[in-house]
C-alpha positions as CSV (number, residue, x, y, z in Angstrom):
1,X,-25.2,31.7,7.0
2,X,-24.6,29.0,9.7
3,X,-22.1,26.2,9.3
4,X,-23.7,22.7,9.3
5,X,-21.8,20.6,11.8
6,X,-21.6,16.9,11.1
7,X,-19.9,14.1,12.9
8,X,-16.3,13.5,11.8
9,X,-15.2,10.4,10.0
10,X,-13.9,7.5,12.1
11,X,-10.3,8.0,10.9
12,X,-10.3,11.7,11.8
13,X,-11.8,10.8,15.2
14,X,-9.3,8.1,15.9
15,X,-6.3,10.2,14.9
16,X,-7.4,13.1,17.1
17,X,-7.9,10.7,20.0
18,X,-4.4,9.3,19.5
19,X,-3.0,12.9,19.5
20,X,-4.9,13.6,22.8
21,X,-3.5,10.5,24.4
22,X,0.0,11.3,23.3
23,X,-0.4,14.8,24.7
24,X,-1.6,13.4,28.0
25,X,1.2,10.8,28.3
26,X,3.8,13.4,27.4
27,X,2.5,15.8,30.0
28,X,2.3,13.1,32.8
29,X,5.8,11.8,32.0
30,X,7.1,15.4,32.1
31,X,5.5,16.1,35.5
32,X,6.9,12.9,36.9
33,X,10.3,13.7,35.5
34,X,10.6,10.5,33.6
35,X,11.4,12.3,30.3
36,X,14.6,14.2,30.5
37,X,14.9,17.6,28.8
38,X,13.0,19.8,31.2
39,X,9.3,20.1,32.0
40,X,8.9,23.2,29.8
41,X,10.1,21.4,26.7
42,X,7.9,18.3,27.3
43,X,4.9,20.4,28.2
44,X,5.5,22.4,25.0
45,X,5.3,19.2,22.9
46,X,2.3,18.0,24.8
47,X,0.5,21.3,24.2
48,X,1.1,21.1,20.4
49,X,0.0,17.5,20.3
50,X,-3.2,18.4,22.0
51,X,-3.7,21.4,19.7
52,X,-3.1,19.1,16.6
53,X,-5.8,16.7,17.9
54,X,-8.3,19.5,18.6
55,X,-7.6,21.1,15.2
56,X,-8.2,17.8,13.4
57,X,-11.4,17.2,15.3
58,X,-12.6,20.7,14.5
59,X,-11.8,20.4,10.8
60,X,-13.5,17.0,10.7
61,X,-16.7,18.4,12.2
62,X,-16.8,21.6,10.1
63,X,-15.7,20.2,6.7
64,X,-17.3,16.8,6.3
65,X,-20.2,18.0,4.2
66,X,-18.1,20.4,2.1
């Protein structure tokens, strides 16, 4: 049985885009050295913010019609 994919709701889309932007900003600020605490720590938070946005988008696409 195949999963029927549907577009996510606007709120899920906007929240996932915000998570992606936060991840990008954290990564860039960590690369430039603006945020103190080490690049590894900042990139760790950027990675998990990106994964949160991706997971929300995936859930929104897969579960809208459920």
